[in-house]
VEXVO-133043 format. One record per residue: x, z, y of N, C-alpha, C in turn; residue number from 0. Coordinates in steps of 0.02 Angstrom, whole numbers, plus 50000, padded with zeros to 5 digits. Layout:
# residues N
{n_east->X; n_up->Z; n_north->Y; ca_east->X; ca_up->Z; ca_north->Y; c_east->X; c_up->Z; c_north->Y; i->NUM} $
...
# end
This chain:
# residues 173
{n_east->55389; n_up->48254; n_north->47795; ca_east->55435; ca_up->48207; ca_north->47766; c_east->55395; c_up->48152; c_north->47731; i->0} $
{n_east->55413; n_up->48090; n_north->47745; ca_east->55379; ca_up->48034; ca_north->47714; c_east->55419; c_up->48011; c_north->47654; i->1} $
{n_east->55386; n_up->48007; n_north->47597; ca_east->55418; ca_up->47981; ca_north->47536; c_east->55407; c_up->47907; c_north->47533; i->2} $
{n_east->55459; n_up->47869; n_north->47516; ca_east->55454; ca_up->47796; ca_north->47511; c_east->55477; c_up->47775; c_north->47442; i->3} $
{n_east->55441; n_up->47728; n_north->47412; ca_east->55458; ca_up->47702; ca_north->47347; c_east->55498; c_up->47638; c_north->47352; i->4} $
{n_east->55517; n_up->47611; n_north->47294; ca_east->55553; ca_up->47549; ca_north->47290; c_east->55520; c_up->47505; c_north->47237; i->5} $
{n_east->55521; n_up->47439; n_north->47247; ca_east->55490; ca_up->47394; ca_north->47198; c_east->55540; c_up->47369; c_north->47146; i->6} $
{n_east->55601; n_up->47395; n_north->47146; ca_east->55650; ca_up->47374; ca_north->47096; c_east->55636; c_up->47411; c_north->47031; i->7} $
{n_east->55645; n_up->47376; n_north->46975; ca_east->55632; ca_up->47405; ca_north->46909; c_east->55674; c_up->47467; c_north->46897; i->8} $
{n_east->55736; n_up->47468; n_north->46923; ca_east->55779; ca_up->47525; ca_north->46913; c_east->55752; c_up->47587; c_north->46950; i->9} $
{n_east->55708; n_up->47576; n_north->46998; ca_east->55680; ca_up->47631; ca_north->47035; c_east->55618; c_up->47661; c_north->47004; i->10} $
{n_east->55600; n_up->47639; n_north->46944; ca_east->55538; ca_up->47661; ca_north->46912; c_east->55532; c_up->47737; c_north->46907; i->11} $
{n_east->55583; n_up->47773; n_north->46882; ca_east->55576; ca_up->47847; ca_north->46879; c_east->55567; c_up->47878; c_north->46948; i->12} $
{n_east->55603; n_up->47851; n_north->46998; ca_east->55595; ca_up->47876; ca_north->47066; c_east->55525; c_up->47862; c_north->47091; i->13} $
{n_east->55500; n_up->47802; n_north->47080; ca_east->55432; ca_up->47785; ca_north->47101; c_east->55381; c_up->47832; c_north->47069; i->14} $
{n_east->55389; n_up->47846; n_north->47005; ca_east->55343; ca_up->47890; ca_north->46970; c_east->55343; c_up->47960; c_north->47003; i->15} $
{n_east->55402; n_up->47985; n_north->47018; ca_east->55407; ca_up->48051; ca_north->47051; c_east->55375; c_up->48050; c_north->47120; i->16} $
{n_east->55388; n_up->47996; n_north->47157; ca_east->55360; ca_up->47991; ca_north->47225; c_east->55284; c_up->47987; c_north->47223; i->17} $
{n_east->55256; n_up->47948; n_north->47177; ca_east->55184; ca_up->47942; ca_north->47171; c_east->55153; c_up->48009; c_north->47151; i->18} $
{n_east->55183; n_up->48042; n_north->47101; ca_east->55157; ca_up->48107; ca_north->47079; c_east->55161; c_up->48158; c_north->47135; i->19} $
{n_east->55216; n_up->48160; n_north->47171; ca_east->55223; ca_up->48208; ca_north->47226; c_east->55173; c_up->48193; c_north->47282; i->20} $
{n_east->55160; n_up->48129; n_north->47295; ca_east->55111; ca_up->48111; ca_north->47346; c_east->55042; c_up->48134; c_north->47325; i->21} $
{n_east->55025; n_up->48124; n_north->47262; ca_east->54959; ca_up->48147; ca_north->47237; c_east->54956; c_up->48223; c_north->47242; i->22} $
{n_east->55010; n_up->48257; n_north->47225; ca_east->55011; ca_up->48331; ca_north->47227; c_east->55001; c_up->48356; c_north->47298; i->23} $
{n_east->55035; n_up->48324; n_north->47346; ca_east->55032; ca_up->48347; ca_north->47415; c_east->54968; c_up->48326; c_north->47451; i->24} $
{n_east->54944; n_up->48265; n_north->47438; ca_east->54889; ca_up->48236; ca_north->47477; c_east->54823; c_up->48230; c_north->47441; i->25} $
{n_east->54822; n_up->48244; n_north->47375; ca_east->54763; ca_up->48232; ca_north->47335; c_east->54704; c_up->48275; c_north->47354; i->26} $
{n_east->54643; n_up->48253; n_north->47341; ca_east->54627; ca_up->48189; ca_north->47309; c_east->54642; c_up->48130; c_north->47356; i->27} $
{n_east->54669; n_up->48077; n_north->47326; ca_east->54692; ca_up->48019; ca_north->47364; c_east->54681; c_up->47957; c_north->47321; i->28} $
{n_east->54664; n_up->47901; n_north->47352; ca_east->54652; ca_up->47839; ca_north->47315; c_east->54719; c_up->47803; c_north->47303; i->29} $
{n_east->54717; n_up->47756; n_north->47256; ca_east->54777; ca_up->47716; ca_north->47241; c_east->54798; c_up->47676; c_north->47302; i->30} $
{n_east->54750; n_up->47648; n_north->47339; ca_east->54766; ca_up->47608; ca_north->47398; c_east->54799; c_up->47652; c_north->47452; i->31} $
{n_east->54775; n_up->47713; n_north->47460; ca_east->54805; ca_up->47758; ca_north->47508; c_east->54877; c_up->47776; c_north->47488; i->32} $
{n_east->54887; n_up->47787; n_north->47423; ca_east->54955; ca_up->47801; ca_north->47398; c_east->55000; c_up->47742; c_north->47413; i->33} $
{n_east->54977; n_up->47682; n_north->47397; ca_east->55017; ca_up->47621; ca_north->47407; c_east->55038; c_up->47615; c_north->47480; i->34} $
{n_east->54991; n_up->47624; n_north->47526; ca_east->55007; ca_up->47620; ca_north->47597; c_east->55057; c_up->47673; c_north->47618; i->35} $
{n_east->55048; n_up->47732; n_north->47592; ca_east->55090; ca_up->47788; ca_north->47612; c_east->55162; c_up->47783; c_north->47587; i->36} $
{n_east->55172; n_up->47758; n_north->47526; ca_east->55240; ca_up->47758; ca_north->47497; c_east->55273; c_up->47689; c_north->47498; i->37} $
{n_east->55237; n_up->47637; n_north->47520; ca_east->55267; ca_up->47571; ca_north->47526; c_east->55273; c_up->47533; c_north->47461; i->38} $
{n_east->55229; n_up->47546; n_north->47413; ca_east->55227; ca_up->47509; ca_north->47350; c_east->55164; c_up->47466; c_north->47350; i->39} $
{n_east->55162; n_up->47417; n_north->47305; ca_east->55101; ca_up->47377; ca_north->47298; c_east->55048; c_up->47418; c_north->47263; i->40} $
{n_east->54985; n_up->47400; n_north->47274; ca_east->54930; ca_up->47434; ca_north->47240; c_east->54937; c_up->47426; c_north->47164; i->41} $
{n_east->54959; n_up->47367; n_north->47142; ca_east->54968; ca_up->47356; ca_north->47070; c_east->55021; c_up->47402; c_north->47041; i->42} $
{n_east->55077; n_up->47411; n_north->47076; ca_east->55129; ca_up->47457; ca_north->47053; c_east->55102; c_up->47528; c_north->47050; i->43} $
{n_east->55067; n_up->47549; n_north->47101; ca_east->55038; ca_up->47616; ca_north->47103; c_east->54988; c_up->47624; c_north->47046; i->44} $
{n_east->54947; n_up->47572; n_north->47034; ca_east->54898; ca_up->47575; ca_north->46980; c_east->54932; c_up->47584; c_north->46912; i->45} $
{n_east->54986; n_up->47546; n_north->46901; ca_east->55023; ca_up->47552; ca_north->46838; c_east->55051; c_up->47622; c_north->46830; i->46} $
{n_east->55082; n_up->47648; n_north->46883; ca_east->55112; ca_up->47715; ca_north->46880; c_east->55059; c_up->47769; c_north->46870; i->47} $
{n_east->55003; n_up->47764; n_north->46906; ca_east->54952; ca_up->47816; ca_north->46899; c_east->54919; c_up->47813; c_north->46830; i->48} $
{n_east->54914; n_up->47754; n_north->46800; ca_east->54888; ca_up->47750; ca_north->46732; c_east->54935; c_up->47787; c_north->46684; i->49} $
{n_east->55001; n_up->47777; n_north->46693; ca_east->55050; ca_up->47813; ca_north->46652; c_east->55043; c_up->47888; c_north->46662; i->50} $
{n_east->55036; n_up->47909; n_north->46725; ca_east->55030; ca_up->47981; ca_north->46740; c_east->54966; c_up->48010; c_north->46710; i->51} $
{n_east->54912; n_up->47970; n_north->46710; ca_east->54850; ca_up->47992; ca_north->46678; c_east->54859; c_up->47999; c_north->46603; i->52} $
{n_east->54892; n_up->47950; n_north->46572; ca_east->54905; ca_up->47952; ca_north->46500; c_east->54947; c_up->48012; c_north->46481; i->53} $
{n_east->54992; n_up->48033; n_north->46524; ca_east->55034; ca_up->48092; ca_north->46512; c_east->54996; c_up->48157; c_north->46525; i->54} $
{n_east->54938; n_up->48152; n_north->46557; ca_east->54898; ca_up->48211; ca_north->46572; c_east->54917; c_up->48245; c_north->46637; i->55} $
{n_east->54960; n_up->48214; n_north->46678; ca_east->54982; ca_up->48244; ca_north->46740; c_east->54933; c_up->48233; c_north->46797; i->56} $
{n_east->54893; n_up->48181; n_north->46792; ca_east->54846; ca_up->48162; ca_north->46846; c_east->54778; c_up->48151; c_north->46816; i->57} $
{n_east->54726; n_up->48169; n_north->46853; ca_east->54658; ca_up->48156; ca_north->46831; c_east->54619; c_up->48121; c_north->46887; i->58} $
{n_east->54566; n_up->48087; n_north->46866; ca_east->54523; ca_up->48052; ca_north->46914; c_east->54476; c_up->48102; c_north->46945; i->59} $
{n_east->54474; n_up->48101; n_north->47012; ca_east->54430; ca_up->48146; ca_north->47048; c_east->54369; c_up->48109; c_north->47073; i->60} $
{n_east->54336; n_up->48137; n_north->47122; ca_east->54275; ca_up->48105; ca_north->47149; c_east->54291; c_up->48040; c_north->47185; i->61} $
{n_east->54243; n_up->47994; n_north->47182; ca_east->54251; ca_up->47929; ca_north->47217; c_east->54250; c_up->47942; c_north->47292; i->62} $
{n_east->54291; n_up->47905; n_north->47328; ca_east->54296; ca_up->47913; ca_north->47400; c_east->54266; c_up->47852; c_north->47435; i->63} $
{n_east->54216; n_up->47864; n_north->47476; ca_east->54183; ca_up->47810; ca_north->47512; c_east->54216; c_up->47802; c_north->47580; i->64} $
{n_east->54237; n_up->47740; n_north->47595; ca_east->54265; ca_up->47726; ca_north->47661; c_east->54243; c_up->47655; c_north->47678; i->65} $
{n_east->54200; n_up->47649; n_north->47725; ca_east->54176; ca_up->47583; ca_north->47746; c_east->54129; c_up->47554; c_north->47694; i->66} $
{n_east->54130; n_up->47487; n_north->47690; ca_east->54086; ca_up->47452; ca_north->47644; c_east->54120; c_up->47444; c_north->47576; i->67} $
{n_east->54081; n_up->47425; n_north->47528; ca_east->54109; ca_up->47410; ca_north->47462; c_east->54102; c_up->47469; c_north->47414; i->68} $
{n_east->54127; n_up->47457; n_north->47354; ca_east->54123; ca_up->47505; ca_north->47301; c_east->54170; c_up->47564; c_north->47316; i->69} $
{n_east->54146; n_up->47626; n_north->47308; ca_east->54189; ca_up->47684; ca_north->47321; c_east->54249; c_up->47685; c_north->47273; i->70} $
{n_east->54308; n_up->47698; n_north->47300; ca_east->54369; ca_up->47699; ca_north->47259; c_east->54377; c_up->47768; c_north->47227; i->71} $
{n_east->54395; n_up->47769; n_north->47162; ca_east->54406; ca_up->47834; ca_north->47130; c_east->54469; c_up->47867; c_north->47160; i->72} $
{n_east->54465; n_up->47932; n_north->47168; ca_east->54523; ca_up->47968; ca_north->47194; c_east->54562; c_up->47997; c_north->47135; i->73} $
{n_east->54624; n_up->48015; n_north->47149; ca_east->54667; ca_up->48045; ca_north->47099; c_east->54690; c_up->48113; c_north->47123; i->74} $
{n_east->54697; n_up->48158; n_north->47077; ca_east->54722; ca_up->48225; ca_north->47093; c_east->54765; c_up->48250; c_north->47036; i->75} $
{n_east->54808; n_up->48297; n_north->47051; ca_east->54852; ca_up->48325; ca_north->47000; c_east->54811; c_up->48366; c_north->46951; i->76} $
{n_east->54825; n_up->48358; n_north->46888; ca_east->54798; ca_up->48401; ca_north->46836; c_east->54845; c_up->48460; c_north->46830; i->77} $
{n_east->54827; n_up->48515; n_north->46862; ca_east->54872; ca_up->48573; ca_north->46866; c_east->54899; c_up->48595; c_north->46798; i->78} $
{n_east->54857; n_up->48592; n_north->46747; ca_east->54878; ca_up->48614; ca_north->46681; c_east->54906; c_up->48558; c_north->46638; i->79} $
{n_east->54922; n_up->48501; n_north->46670; ca_east->54950; ca_up->48445; ca_north->46633; c_east->55024; c_up->48454; c_north->46618; i->80} $
{n_east->55057; n_up->48498; n_north->46653; ca_east->55128; ca_up->48510; ca_north->46642; c_east->55149; c_up->48575; c_north->46673; i->81} $
{n_east->55203; n_up->48603; n_north->46646; ca_east->55228; ca_up->48667; ca_north->46669; c_east->55304; c_up->48665; c_north->46674; i->82} $
{n_east->55330; n_up->48703; n_north->46722; ca_east->55402; ca_up->48709; ca_north->46729; c_east->55420; c_up->48783; c_north->46735; i->83} $
{n_east->55482; n_up->48797; n_north->46718; ca_east->55509; ca_up->48865; ca_north->46728; c_east->55565; c_up->48861; c_north->46778; i->84} $
{n_east->55568; n_up->48910; n_north->46821; ca_east->55624; ca_up->48918; ca_north->46867; c_east->55659; c_up->48983; c_north->46852; i->85} $
{n_east->55725; n_up->48981; n_north->46850; ca_east->55765; ca_up->49040; ca_north->46834; c_east->55810; c_up->49054; c_north->46894; i->86} $
{n_east->55814; n_up->49117; n_north->46914; ca_east->55857; ca_up->49137; ca_north->46969; c_east->55904; c_up->49191; c_north->46943; i->87} $
{n_east->55968; n_up->49178; n_north->46948; ca_east->56020; ca_up->49224; ca_north->46924; c_east->56053; c_up->49254; c_north->46986; i->88} $
{n_east->56056; n_up->49321; n_north->46989; ca_east->56088; ca_up->49355; ca_north->47045; c_east->56136; c_up->49407; c_north->47017; i->89} $
{n_east->56178; n_up->49436; n_north->47059; ca_east->56222; ca_up->49489; ca_north->47036; c_east->56184; c_up->49550; c_north->47010; i->90} $
{n_east->56121; n_up->49557; n_north->47030; ca_east->56082; ca_up->49615; ca_north->47010; c_east->56037; c_up->49603; c_north->46950; i->91} $
{n_east->56024; n_up->49539; n_north->46933; ca_east->55980; ca_up->49528; ca_north->46876; c_east->55957; c_up->49457; c_north->46869; i->92} $
{n_east->55907; n_up->49449; n_north->46827; ca_east->55880; ca_up->49383; ca_north->46810; c_east->55806; c_up->49383; c_north->46827; i->93} $
{n_east->55782; n_up->49326; n_north->46850; ca_east->55711; ca_up->49318; ca_north->46862; c_east->55691; c_up->49248; c_north->46838; i->94} $
{n_east->55636; n_up->49245; n_north->46802; ca_east->55611; ca_up->49180; ca_north->46777; c_east->55537; c_up->49176; c_north->46793; i->95} $
{n_east->55515; n_up->49117; n_north->46815; ca_east->55445; ca_up->49107; ca_north->46833; c_east->55418; c_up->49045; c_north->46800; i->96} $
{n_east->55353; n_up->49046; n_north->46787; ca_east->55317; ca_up->48990; ca_north->46758; c_east->55271; c_up->48961; c_north->46811; i->97} $
{n_east->55274; n_up->48895; n_north->46822; ca_east->55231; ca_up->48862; ca_north->46871; c_east->55195; c_up->48803; c_north->46839; i->98} $
{n_east->55136; n_up->48788; n_north->46865; ca_east->55100; ca_up->48728; ca_north->46843; c_east->55117; c_up->48670; c_north->46889; i->99} $
{n_east->55088; n_up->48612; n_north->46874; ca_east->55104; ca_up->48552; ca_north->46914; c_east->55082; c_up->48557; c_north->46987; i->100} $
{n_east->55036; n_up->48601; n_north->47001; ca_east->55015; ca_up->48611; ca_north->47071; c_east->55063; c_up->48656; c_north->47109; i->101} $
{n_east->55113; n_up->48683; n_north->47074; ca_east->55161; ca_up->48727; ca_north->47106; c_east->55139; c_up->48799; c_north->47108; i->102} $
{n_east->55084; n_up->48814; n_north->47074; ca_east->55058; ca_up->48882; ca_north->47072; c_east->55100; c_up->48924; c_north->47024; i->103} $
{n_east->55124; n_up->48981; n_north->47047; ca_east->55162; ca_up->49026; ca_north->47004; c_east->55113; c_up->49064; c_north->46959; i->104} $
{n_east->55121; n_up->49055; n_north->46894; ca_east->55075; ca_up->49084; ca_north->46846; c_east->55099; c_up->49150; c_north->46818; i->105} $
{n_east->55165; n_up->49158; n_north->46813; ca_east->55193; ca_up->49219; ca_north->46783; c_east->55266; c_up->49226; c_north->46804; i->106} $
{n_east->55288; n_up->49287; n_north->46809; ca_east->55358; ca_up->49301; ca_north->46826; c_east->55384; c_up->49356; c_north->46781; i->107} $
{n_east->55446; n_up->49347; n_north->46758; ca_east->55480; ca_up->49399; ca_north->46719; c_east->55545; c_up->49417; c_north->46756; i->108} $
{n_east->55560; n_up->49480; n_north->46761; ca_east->55622; ca_up->49503; ca_north->46793; c_east->55657; c_up->49553; c_north->46748; i->109} $
{n_east->55723; n_up->49550; n_north->46750; ca_east->55764; ca_up->49598; ca_north->46713; c_east->55823; c_up->49619; c_north->46756; i->110} $
{n_east->55835; n_up->49684; n_north->46761; ca_east->55896; ca_up->49707; ca_north->46793; c_east->55953; c_up->49693; c_north->46745; i->111} $
{n_east->56005; n_up->49662; n_north->46769; ca_east->56059; ca_up->49642; ca_north->46725; c_east->56123; c_up->49635; c_north->46765; i->112} $
{n_east->56154; n_up->49690; n_north->46782; ca_east->56216; ca_up->49687; ca_north->46821; c_east->56275; c_up->49676; c_north->46773; i->113} $
{n_east->56322; n_up->49637; n_north->46796; ca_east->56384; ca_up->49624; ca_north->46759; c_east->56375; c_up->49595; c_north->46690; i->114} $
{n_east->56322; n_up->49556; n_north->46680; ca_east->56312; ca_up->49521; ca_north->46616; c_east->56361; c_up->49463; c_north->46612; i->115} $
{n_east->56389; n_up->49452; n_north->46554; ca_east->56430; ca_up->49392; ca_north->46544; c_east->56383; c_up->49331; c_north->46547; i->116} $
{n_east->56411; n_up->49273; n_north->46559; ca_east->56370; ca_up->49213; ca_north->46562; c_east->56336; c_up->49201; c_north->46495; i->117} $
{n_east->56372; n_up->49211; n_north->46439; ca_east->56341; ca_up->49201; ca_north->46373; c_east->56283; c_up->49248; c_north->46362; i->118} $
{n_east->56291; n_up->49311; n_north->46380; ca_east->56236; ca_up->49359; ca_north->46372; c_east->56178; c_up->49341; c_north->46418; i->119} $
{n_east->56194; n_up->49318; n_north->46479; ca_east->56141; ca_up->49299; ca_north->46525; c_east->56102; c_up->49239; c_north->46498; i->120} $
{n_east->56137; n_up->49190; n_north->46470; ca_east->56102; ca_up->49131; ca_north->46442; c_east->56057; c_up->49152; c_north->46384; i->121} $
{n_east->56078; n_up->49200; n_north->46344; ca_east->56035; ca_up->49225; ca_north->46290; c_east->55972; c_up->49258; c_north->46318; i->122} $
{n_east->55980; n_up->49299; n_north->46370; ca_east->55922; ca_up->49331; ca_north->46401; c_east->55876; c_up->49280; c_north->46435; i->123} $
{n_east->55907; n_up->49231; n_north->46468; ca_east->55867; ca_up->49178; ca_north->46501; c_east->55826; c_up->49141; c_north->46449; i->124} $
{n_east->55857; n_up->49122; n_north->46393; ca_east->55822; ca_up->49086; ca_north->46340; c_east->55763; c_up->49128; c_north->46315; i->125} $
{n_east->55773; n_up->49193; n_north->46306; ca_east->55719; ca_up->49236; ca_north->46282; c_east->55663; c_up->49242; c_north->46334; i->126} $
{n_east->55681; n_up->49248; n_north->46398; ca_east->55631; ca_up->49253; ca_north->46451; c_east->55589; c_up->49189; c_north->46455; i->127} $
{n_east->55623; n_up->49131; n_north->46453; ca_east->55588; ca_up->49067; ca_north->46457; c_east->55543; c_up->49058; c_north->46396; i->128} $
{n_east->55569; n_up->49074; n_north->46337; ca_east->55528; ca_up->49068; ca_north->46276; c_east->55466; c_up->49111; c_north->46280; i->129} $
{n_east->55473; n_up->49171; n_north->46309; ca_east->55415; ca_up->49215; ca_north->46317; c_east->55365; c_up->49185; c_north->46367; i->130} $
{n_east->55389; n_up->49156; n_north->46421; ca_east->55345; ca_up->49127; ca_north->46471; c_east->55305; c_up->49067; c_north->46444; i->131} $
{n_east->55335; n_up->49027; n_north->46402; ca_east->55303; ca_up->48965; ca_north->46378; c_east->55273; c_up->48973; c_north->46308; i->132} $
{n_east->55271; n_up->49033; n_north->46282; ca_east->55248; ca_up->49045; ca_north->46213; c_east->55179; c_up->49016; c_north->46199; i->133} $
{n_east->55134; n_up->49019; n_north->46247; ca_east->55066; ca_up->48996; ca_north->46236; c_east->55053; c_up->48925; c_north->46262; i->134} $
{n_east->55105; n_up->48889; n_north->46279; ca_east->55098; ca_up->48822; ca_north->46306; c_east->55123; c_up->48771; c_north->46255; i->135} $
{n_east->55084; n_up->48717; n_north->46243; ca_east->55108; ca_up->48666; ca_north->46197; c_east->55176; c_up->48639; c_north->46221; i->136} $
{n_east->55224; n_up->48631; n_north->46175; ca_east->55291; ca_up->48609; ca_north->46195; c_east->55293; c_up->48545; c_north->46235; i->137} $
{n_east->55247; n_up->48498; n_north->46220; ca_east->55247; ca_up->48434; ca_north->46256; c_east->55225; c_up->48442; c_north->46329; i->138} $
{n_east->55197; n_up->48499; n_north->46347; ca_east->55175; ca_up->48512; ca_north->46416; c_east->55229; c_up->48547; c_north->46457; i->139} $
{n_east->55284; n_up->48567; n_north->46426; ca_east->55339; ca_up->48598; ca_north->46462; c_east->55385; c_up->48542; c_north->46486; i->140} $
{n_east->55388; n_up->48532; n_north->46551; ca_east->55424; ca_up->48476; ca_north->46579; c_east->55499; c_up->48491; c_north->46587; i->141} $
{n_east->55515; n_up->48552; n_north->46605; ca_east->55586; ca_up->48568; ca_north->46614; c_east->55597; c_up->48638; c_north->46639; i->142} $
{n_east->55661; n_up->48655; n_north->46643; ca_east->55683; ca_up->48721; ca_north->46667; c_east->55737; c_up->48709; c_north->46719; i->143} $
{n_east->55731; n_up->48741; n_north->46776; ca_east->55781; ca_up->48736; ca_north->46828; c_east->55813; c_up->48804; c_north->46839; i->144} $
{n_east->55875; n_up->48804; n_north->46863; ca_east->55910; ca_up->48867; ca_north->46873; c_east->55944; c_up->48868; c_north->46941; i->145} $
{n_east->55941; n_up->48925; n_north->46974; ca_east->55974; ca_up->48934; ca_north->47039; c_east->56015; c_up->48998; c_north->47036; i->146} $
{n_east->56072; n_up->48996; n_north->47069; ca_east->56115; ca_up->49055; ca_north->47073; c_east->56160; c_up->49048; c_north->47134; i->147} $
{n_east->56187; n_up->49104; n_north->47158; ca_east->56233; ca_up->49099; ca_north->47214; c_east->56296; c_up->49061; c_north->47195; i->148} $
{n_east->56325; n_up->49024; n_north->47241; ca_east->56384; ca_up->48984; ca_north->47228; c_east->56447; c_up->49021; c_north->47247; i->149} $
{n_east->56499; n_up->48987; n_north->47262; ca_east->56506; ca_up->48914; ca_north->47269; c_east->56516; c_up->48879; c_north->47203; i->150} $
{n_east->56505; n_up->48813; n_north->47204; ca_east->56511; ca_up->48772; ca_north->47144; c_east->56559; c_up->48715; c_north->47155; i->151} $
{n_east->56592; n_up->48696; n_north->47101; ca_east->56630; ca_up->48634; ca_north->47099; c_east->56578; c_up->48580; c_north->47085; i->152} $
{n_east->56562; n_up->48539; n_north->47135; ca_east->56507; ca_up->48491; ca_north->47129; c_east->56517; c_up->48443; c_north->47072; i->153} $
{n_east->56578; n_up->48418; n_north->47061; ca_east->56590; ca_up->48371; ca_north->47007; c_east->56569; c_up->48397; c_north->46939; i->154} $
{n_east->56591; n_up->48456; n_north->46922; ca_east->56577; ca_up->48482; ca_north->46855; c_east->56517; c_up->48529; c_north->46854; i->155} $
{n_east->56492; n_up->48546; n_north->46913; ca_east->56437; ca_up->48595; ca_north->46920; c_east->56455; c_up->48661; c_north->46885; i->156} $
{n_east->56517; n_up->48682; n_north->46894; ca_east->56537; ca_up->48748; ca_north->46869; c_east->56551; c_up->48793; c_north->46929; i->157} $
{n_east->56541; n_up->48857; n_north->46918; ca_east->56550; ca_up->48906; ca_north->46970; c_east->56625; c_up->48913; c_north->46985; i->158} $
{n_east->56644; n_up->48913; n_north->47048; ca_east->56715; ca_up->48919; ca_north->47068; c_east->56721; c_up->48968; c_north->47126; i->159} $
{n_east->56782; n_up->48988; n_north->47140; ca_east->56797; ca_up->49025; ca_north->47201; c_east->56774; c_up->49097; c_north->47200; i->160} $
{n_east->56787; n_up->49131; n_north->47255; ca_east->56768; ca_up->49201; ca_north->47259; c_east->56692; c_up->49207; c_north->47260; i->161} $
{n_east->56667; n_up->49251; n_north->47220; ca_east->56595; ca_up->49260; ca_north->47215; c_east->56581; c_up->49331; c_north->47193; i->162} $
{n_east->56521; n_up->49352; n_north->47202; ca_east->56502; ca_up->49419; ca_north->47178; c_east->56487; c_up->49418; c_north->47104; i->163} $
{n_east->56493; n_up->49360; n_north->47073; ca_east->56479; ca_up->49352; ca_north->47001; c_east->56540; c_up->49324; c_north->46966; i->164} $
{n_east->56594; n_up->49363; n_north->46967; ca_east->56658; ca_up->49340; ca_north->46939; c_east->56652; c_up->49318; c_north->46866; i->165} $
{n_east->56607; n_up->49349; n_north->46827; ca_east->56599; ca_up->49332; ca_north->46757; c_east->56572; c_up->49261; c_north->46746; i->166} $
{n_east->56550; n_up->49228; n_north->46800; ca_east->56525; ca_up->49160; ca_north->46796; c_east->56577; c_up->49108; c_north->46817; i->167} $
{n_east->56636; n_up->49130; n_north->46838; ca_east->56688; ca_up->49084; ca_north->46861; c_east->56705; c_up->49034; c_north->46806; i->168} $
{n_east->56701; n_up->48969; n_north->46824; ca_east->56718; ca_up->48915; ca_north->46777; c_east->56665; c_up->48899; c_north->46725; i->169} $
{n_east->56608; n_up->48931; n_north->46729; ca_east->56554; ca_up->48918; ca_north->46680; c_east->56514; c_up->48857; c_north->46702; i->170} $
{n_east->56507; n_up->48809; n_north->46657; ca_east->56466; ca_up->48750; ca_north->46671; c_east->56393; c_up->48771; c_north->46672; i->171} $
{n_east->56360; n_up->48756; n_north->46726; ca_east->56289; ca_up->48772; ca_north->46733; c_east->56252; c_up->48708; c_north->46724; i->172} $
# end
């Protein structure tokens, strides 16, 4: 899949995500290579990568020599620059994992939890996530995502319809 950026100011968050994902997938990679690959100007890519470096998400790697001229510095993801948690809720239990920016799974916690109410599950999820990120500076925790079996009412993102998790019916996720 080819990721493409936009030069519109409103697309800035999207461009940042596309540049970071390109570095994560293709790194080490130069700014010029990123620009060609995602359809942004080198200046736009340079501005975004400077922001990503300032945030600690990207670091400068070895210079890459191609043809004549001064070797261009490469960029690569700083794996420990940010962390995310993923939570999976099933009829049989809860699972939470900690990942770094490179997508490497660092730790997983699982709990058997059949027929938990949504409120009780959210309490357990909060405790599991807190345990996973206990040794990580709060500014390095980027976010928490959650997955569970559906179906969902897309508008409100609440669980609807027949499901094996009746206690979640109508709960905003």
